[in-house]
N, C-alpha and C positions, 0 to 999 in steps of 0.2 A: 587668643591668649598667648602671651609670649612665654616660652618654656625657659625656666631658669637653667643656667649652665654652670655646672660645678667646675671650679678652677682650682688648680693646685700650684703652689710655688715650688720650683725645683732648685735646690741649692747649687751654687757654682762649684761643684766638685765632681771628680770622676768617681765612678762606683758601679754598683750593680743596679740594673733597671728591672722593674717588676712589671710584667704584662701577661701575655698568654703563658710565658714560661720565663723562669729566671735565666738571664743571659748576661754574661760579662762581655762587653764590647771591647775589642782590642784594635789597635791601629791596623789599617789595611797594609798588608805586606807588599812592598815594592811600589806603592802608589806614589805618583808624582803629579804635579799640577801643570801639565803642558798647556800651551796656549792654543786656543781654537783658531783655526785658519782665518786671519784677517778680522776676527771678531773679539776685541779685547774684553768686551763686557759679557762674555758667554758664561753660563753656569757650567761647572765641572762636577760631574757626578761619577763616583767610583763605587762599584758594587762587587762584593765577594759572595759567591753562592757555594754552599756545602750541601749537596743533595742528600747524602747519606744521613746527615744530622738534621736535615730540614731547616738549615740555618742561613740567614741573610745578615750580612754586615754592610753598612753603607756609610758613605761620606760625601757630603755636598759642600762645595766651595762656591760662595757667591762673591763676585768681584766688588771692590769698594764702590765703583761707579754705580752699581745697582742699589747700594745701600743708601745713597744720598737721597733717594726718593722715599725712604721709609718714614719720614716725618716723625721721628722719635721712637716708633715701635714698628718692627718688622713682623707682619702676620703671615704665617705660612700654614698650609694644609699638611697634616701628617696623620695617617690612620692611627686611632687610639691604641691598637695592638702593637705598634712599633715603639720601642723603648729608646729614648734619647740618652746617650752616654754623656756627651759634652757639647757645649756650644762655646766656641772661643774665637777670639780675634786678636791678631798680633801677639800671640803668646799669653793673652789674658782670658781666663775662663769667665763667661758671662752667665748671669742669672737668666732664667727663662721660665715661662709659664705655659702650662698645657691645660686644656679643658676637655670635657667628655664629648664635645661636639667635633673634635678632630682638628683643633687649631693649636699652633705653637707660636707664642708671642716672644719676641726677642728685642732688647734695646741694643742696637748695634754699636752705639758709641759709649756704652756704659763701662765702668771699671777700667778706664784708661786705655782701651784698645787703640792701636795706631790707626790714624784716619785713612791711610792708604792700604791697609791690610785687608785681605778677604775675610769674610765670616765663614767659619767651618763648623758644620754640624755632623757629629758622629752618632750613628744610631744602629739598631738592629732588631731582629726578632727571630723566633722559631715559627715556621709556617706549617699549616696543615698539610698532610700528605694528599696526593691527587684524589685518592678514593674517599677522603674525609672532607674535602672542601665543598662548600656550598656552591651551587651553580653561579658562575660569574665572578667568584672570588679567587684570590690568588692561592697558589699552592706550590710546594716544592718537595720533591722526593726522588727516589732512584728511578722512577718511571718518567720523570720530567718535571718542569717547573713553569709557572705562568704568573707574571705580575701584570695585572690588567691596566689598561688606560683608564684614568679616572679613579684608580684604586688607592691613590695617595700613598703609594709605597715608598715615596721619597718626598722630602720637604719641597713644596711647590707653591707658587703664587699664581693661582688661576687668573687673577686680574691683570697680571703682567705677561701673560702668554698670548700668542706665540712668541718665543724668544730663542736665541741661539743656545745650544747646549752640546757639550761633549760628554759622552758616556763611555767609561772604561769598565768592562766587566771581566772578572776572573771567576772561573767555575772549576770545581773539583770533580773527582770521581769519573774522569773520562768523558764528561758531558761537553757539549758545545752550546753556543748561545746565539740568539738573534735579538735585536732591539730596534726601536724606532730610529729612523734616519738612514744615512748612508754607511754601509759597512766599510771600514777602512783597513783593518788588518785583523789577523787571528794567528796566534802562535803560542807554543807551550812556554811556560815559565820554568825556572830551575826547580821550584818546589813541587812540580808535578801538576800544577793547575794550568788551565788554558786561558789566555788573555785575549779579549777581543775589544776593538775600539769602534765606536759609532759616533757620527757627527750629524747634527740636524740644525739647519740655519733658521728654522722657525718651529721649534718643538712645542707641542701642547699635549699634556696628559700622555706621557710616554708609556710604552708597553715593552715587556721583555718576556722572552720564553727560552727555556733550556731543555735539553734532553740528551739521551744516549744515542746520538745521531751519527750517521755517516754523511759526508758532504759530497755533493755533486755540483759541478760548475759548467756554465755555458756563458755566452756573451751575445749581446745584441749588435746590430750593425753600427750603432753609435757608441759602442764600448761599455754599455751598462753590464755589470757583472750580475749574472743570474745564478742563484744557488738553490739547491734542494737540501734540506736537512731532515732526513728520514731515518728511522730504524733500518738496519742493514737489509732486511728482507723486503721492505717497502722500497728502499732505494734501488735494489737490484731489479725489482719488477716494474716500478712506475717512475723512477727518478727522471729518466731521459724524456719520457712523455711530458711530464710536468714542466721541465725546463724548456722543451721545444714549444709548448703552447704558451708559456709565459713570455718567451722571446717574441712570439707572434703577436700577443696582446700588447706588449709594450710598444712595439713598432707600429701597430695599428692605431693605438690611441695617441701616440706621439704625432703621427701624421695628421690625424683628424682634429686634434685639440691644441697641441703644443708640446714642447719637450717635457719628457718625464722629469719629475722634480728631484730625483735622487740618483746616486751613482751605482746603486745596487738594488736588487730585488731578490727576496728569499721566500721560498715556500717551505714552511716548517710543519712538522707533525706534532700533534698533541694527544696525550692519553684521553683528554676530554672530547666529547662529541661536538666539536665546534666548527664554525666557518667564520673567521673574523679577519678584518682588514685593518692594518696599521701602516704607519709611514714606512715604506720600504720593505714591508713583508706581510705575508698572510699566514694564518695559523689554521690548519685543517686537522680534523680528528683522524686518528689512525684508522678508524673504521670507515671514515668518509673517503679517504684517498683511493681505495681500490674501486669505488663505484665507477662504472665505465663512463657515465655522462658528466662527471664532475670536471674533468679537464676541458670539456667542450662547452660548458655552461657556467657553472658556479665560479670556477677559477677566473674566468674573464670578468665577472662581476666584481670579485675581490680586487683584481688588478686595477680595474677602472676607478675604484675608490681612492687610488693614489692620485687621481685628478680631482674627483669630487668626494670630499670627505676628509682626506689627509693631505691632499695637495692644496686645495682650497678648503678651509675649515668652515663648517656651518656655524653661524652665530645662533646657538640653540635658544637664546632668548627670543628669537624671531621664528622658531620652528626649524625643522630639518628638511631642507630641499634636496639633500644629496641622494637619498634612496630612490626617489621617483626618477630623477635624472639618470642615475646609474642604471636602473632597470630599463629605462628607455634606450640608452646608448649601448648597453651590453645585452641583457637577456632578450629584449625585444628585437634588436638588430640581428642577433644570432638566429632567432626564430624566422625573421624576414628572409635571411639568406638560405634557410632550409625550406622556404616556401610555406611556412606555418604561421605567418604573421596574423592572418585573419583568425585562425584557431586560437591564438594567444589572446587576442582582443576579446573574442567570444568567451573564453574562459574567465577573464577578468570581470566581464559584465555579468556572467552567471553567478560568480562568487558574490558580486555586489548584490544581485537579486536575492541571494540567500541570507543576506545580512539583516537582522532585525533593525527596524528603524531607530530604536533607542540606542543602538551600538554605533550608528553612523556618525562621523564627525568630519570637519573640513580638513583638506590636505594641509592647510597652513598651520593647523594645530598639532600636526604630527611631530613628535620629538624622537621617538624610537620604538623598538619592538618589531618583530618580524613574523608574528602569527596573528590569526584571527582578524579582528577589526583593525588592528594597527597595520597589518600587512595590506589590507584593502585601502586604507586611507593614505598610507605612506608610500607604498610601492605601486599598486595598481592604479589608483586615482592619479598619482603623480605621473606615472608613465603615460597615461592617456592624455593628461594635460599637454605634455610635450608632443605627443603624436598629433593632437588636434592643432597645436600651434604650427607644426610643420605643414599641415594641410593648408593653413591660413597664409603663412608668409614664405613657405618654400624651404627646402633643405639647405640651400646655399646661405640664405640670410640667417637661418637658425644657427648653423655651424659657425658662421662668422661672428655672431654675437657671443656664442659660448667660448670661442677661442679668445676673443678680446677680454672676456670676463676672467678666464684662466690666467692670461698674461698679466692682468692687473692685480689679481688677488692671490697669486700663488704664495704659499706659506703664510697667508693671512686669513683672518676671519671675514666672512661676508654673509649677509642675510638676504632675505627676499628683495629688499629695495635695490641693493647693488646688482643682483642677478637680473632683475627686471629691467633696470636702466641699461645694462649692457646689451641685452637682446633687443630692447626697444630702439637703441641707437643704430642697430643694423638694418632697420626697415623704416619705411616712411609711414607705416601704420602707427596709430596710437594704441599700444598694447595694454595700457593701464586698466581699462575696463575688463579686458579678457582675463588678466591675472587676478584682478580684484574679485571677480566672480568665481573662478575655478580654484582659487586658493582659499577664499574666505567663506564660501557657502558649503553647508552640508547638503545632502540630497542630490538630485539629478533631474534633468528634464524627463517628462513623460510625453511622448510624441505619438500622434495618431493621424492617419490619413483617411479622410472622409470623402465619400461620393466620387471616387475616381472614375473617369470616363474618357473615351477617345472618339474623335471624329475626323473624317477626311475632308480636306478642302482643296482648293486649287493649288496651294503651295506645298502640300504634303499632309501631315497629320498634326492634330492638336490634342494634347492631353490636358484635361482639367481635373482639379481636385482641391480639397481644402486641407491644409496642414494646420493642426491644432495642437496646443500643449495643455496639459491638465491643470497646471498650477496657475490658476487665474489671478490669485492675489499677488504672487511674486513670479511672474514669467521670466524665463531665462533668455539671455542673449545667446543664440546658438546658431552655428552655421551647419546646415543639414544637407547631406547628400541624398537626393532622390534618384533612384536608379530605374530606368525604363529598359525593359527587355523586349526585344523585337520578335515577331513571329518568324517561323521557319528557320530558326537557329541563325538569325542574321546579326547576333551580337547584342550589345547593350550600350547604353549611354548614361553618364552620370551628370546630373544637373544640381549645382550647389545653390541652396536657397538660404538667405539670411533672415532669421527671426530676430527682430530687434527687441529691446527690453520690454516695450509696451505691447508687443504683438502676441496676443493670445491665440490668434488664428490668422491664416494668410490664404487668400484665394490665389490659386496657381494656374498658369497656362504655359505649357511647355510645347515647343515645336520640334518635330522629328521628321526626317525624310522617309524612313521605313515605317512599316505598319507596326505599332506597338501592341504587344500582347499582354503585358502585366507590368506593375509598378510596385516599388517597395520603398519605405523610409529606412535608410541606413542599413541595408541588408548585410553589409560587411563589417558592421560594428565599429565605425570610425568616430563615433561620438560617445562620450561617457554619458550614459543615460539609463533609465529604468527600462528593462526589456519588457515587451508586451507578453501576455500569457502565451500567445501562439508561437513565440520563439524562445521560450524559456522552460525547459524540462526541470523537474525537481532533481536536485543533486544531493549527494551525501553530505556536502559541506553544511547544509542547513542545520543539522544536529550539532555540528562542531561549533558553529558561530553563535548559537543561541545559548547564553549562560543559564537559561531556565530549562534546558533540555533535561529530561528525566529518563530513567530506564525502567523497563518492565522485565525483570529477571524471571526466567522460567526454568523449572527443573534443577534447581541448585546452582544456576549461573550466578556469578558475583558481579555487582556493579563495578568492582575494581578492575575487571577485565577490560573496561573501556578506557582506563587511565592512559595507556600509551597513545591513544588517539585524542581524547578530549583534554588531556593534561590535568585531569581532576577525576575524582570519583563522584559521579552524579547521584542525586537523590533518587529514590525509587518511587514508582508510580503504581497505582492500583492495577493489577493485571486484568481486572474485570472492566476496565475502562472501555467505553464505546468509542471506536476510532472516528466516528462521525460527530462526537461531542466536542467540547472545547479543547480536548486533548488530541483531536484529529484534525480534520480540515479546518483551516482558519485558526489553528491552535496558537495560543500564546506560549505554550510550553511543548515543544516537540517531544515525542517519545521514541526511545530506542528499544526495540523488541530483541531481547538477548537470550539465547538458549541453544539447545540442540536442534538439529534440523527437524526431527520429528515433533518436538514440543512446539517449535515455531509454526510449523505447518498446521498443527492441530489448532493452535490459537487463531491463526488467520482463517482457517476453514470455518470455524465456528461463527465467524463474523462475516462470512461471505466475501472474503478478500482473496486475491491471488496468493497461492501458497508457495510459488516459486517464481523467479524472474521470468521464466519462459512463458508463464501464463499472463504476463502483463502485455507483452507485444510479441506475438508468435512470429512476426516478420522481421524481428531483429536478427540479422544474419550471423553476428559473431557469437551469439549465445549457443552453448552446446544443447544437444537434444534434451528434452524434458526428462527422459529416462536415465540420463548420465549421472554418475555418482560423484559429483563435485563435493570436495570436503568442506569448503568454507564459502559462505555466500553473504555479501553485503549488498543491500538494494533499498531503494526508496519505493514505497507503495503509493502510486499516483492517487491524487484526490484525497489523501489523508495526511496526517502529520506523523506517520509512522515510518521509521527507518529500521530495517531488519539486519541483525548480525547473527548468523546461524552457523554453528559448527558443533561437532559432537564432544569436543574436549575443551577444557579451559585454555590449554596451550594453543590450540588452533584458533580459538576466538581471540585470544590476546595477540597472536601473530597477525590476524586479519585486522584487528584494531590498529596495530602498529603500522601496517601497510597503508592505512587510510590517512596517515599523516601526509603522504605524498600523492594519494589517489582519490581524495574526497571530491575532486572536481567532476567525478563521474556520477551517473545515476545508479550504476551497479558495478560491482567488482567480485569476480569469482576466482578462488584460489585452490590449487592442489599442491601439497608439499611446500607451502609458503610461496609458490610462484603463481602469478596471475595467468589464468586460462581464458578469461574474457573480461572486458571492461568496456564501458561506453555510456552513451546518453540515450534516454528514451526518445523515440521519434516525436517530433512536434510539427504542426502544419507549416510554420515559418511565416515570414512577414509579407509574402507576395500577395498582391491583389490583382485579380483579373480585370482587364479593361474591356468594357462593353462598347460596341460601336454605337 
């Protein structure tokens, strides 16, 4: 059913606009309409920000050449809370219409406007303070300001983007500003405001941030200006580190993919707890910046988005390919250089194993989101796609295809077809079936090795086995590494086997020179697949990923204590539930047991379950002695659907839940004074099968 849209006619006269607050829009002081370098058809946007008053004043000028394509009516997006003062052309004020869906309609040629004159829209609003803004929305105040990409905080034509734009921002109250594109200049005005200019050759959904910042500067070998805009104490402590790492990332990705798309890059601080990438800058929360791992991990991810995401834009109508590729070329490569690539892949597959089947969806349907099922579909599944492709065609061919793709589509939109075509052109393989499967299908292969055996003959050794996959109705095309380990520590060999689309099972015979001792299917997790039970311990993420998770609160504990972890307050479950019933092993709804250490231990003991992590696996080396007095404990109870959160105060339980936002990939996490003292995975047998002579 189509929703009716309320429309209102706005008279062609200056006056007071009514929106979130009554605001009289006045002409922007000192604003002129300079020409965009070599781009006569550029939009020209001028913004004045008054943080103390939470006030924004804006003026957009659209060149006449852009109006010729309006076909009678120019339709622009503008957030309903922004009030339009005037729309004029050639000195003539134009009528315009707005509706409650966020559209502004203008007839560019009406009322005698000059044919070659630009169309000018003057508008403004009062914005919420940072502490009052809803997550993801814009705000402005003495602590800082943020106008988000896609927030329609200026009149824009999404269907005509990307397009050249020149943005001039003046900000009061001693603040500085950063915006999408290349930073050109920043200087004080005579009236005490600071003016900054930005240019973008292919702007789409611009973003802007401001704050009471100090500025630090560095430069890359290619002359790219690198800035930090941090509060003074953060600049003194961390500014140099962030600039140094940013220079390193810009040079690294320029060498591997192609020239950086802008003339500057800025790392700016925000009062909001964010990590966001935009054209030419990234915005990090003031509490995020001091975290020691951020410059070495997350910062590189955000910088790389200036190639994948804001250098080449994703055509969101065809899904979002940028996060998987960025995760592969940044986060995964960093782990690889630390010698942790295998661990990273294993974590991704364990997270996937913890995902309920009903939450799974194909990578090609991912549009956005960085938590839960969205993170698995968009980031992990996507990164594994590129890792598997690299195993198939090689690093050189993959990077050549990606470099060609970037060169062709920089500052333009591109979808999966364009990306696939570029990579496909770099190899003699036909990659269409590979992408069709790994982009278009939910689920993953389930692989099993049956009847492995070894025998010696005149030429060495023969290993035989049957490789089978469980999905007999829709088998997967998958290239599988079989790893043979030799006796007497003589190393190992990898044999790649191709399971074609119709191959439910495959009889194998492998030749080796040395005596084989054991064999495994993909022991290093190089294929995106369902892990077998013997290689997949229960992890804390299970409770996080299942929307049906409920809580058993004991001794006055509140379900709200889990909100920092789950992002919601879960429903309660019956505390007398049998852990071996439908709420235990094989549960459709996992249970979180929440309470004091004594109450939790009593509940578990009454049901014959381990009362502490040390009772699950006594040989887990990094767990403290059973008699130690650890304040806060989170752990999964094997062979049940129970996850335990135990601590003696609500504050300790809430702090432990907050830590699980970043630590839920473990089977257990123990904390004292808010710091981890032990974390890890329950031991499992692993995938290896002994080879009998």
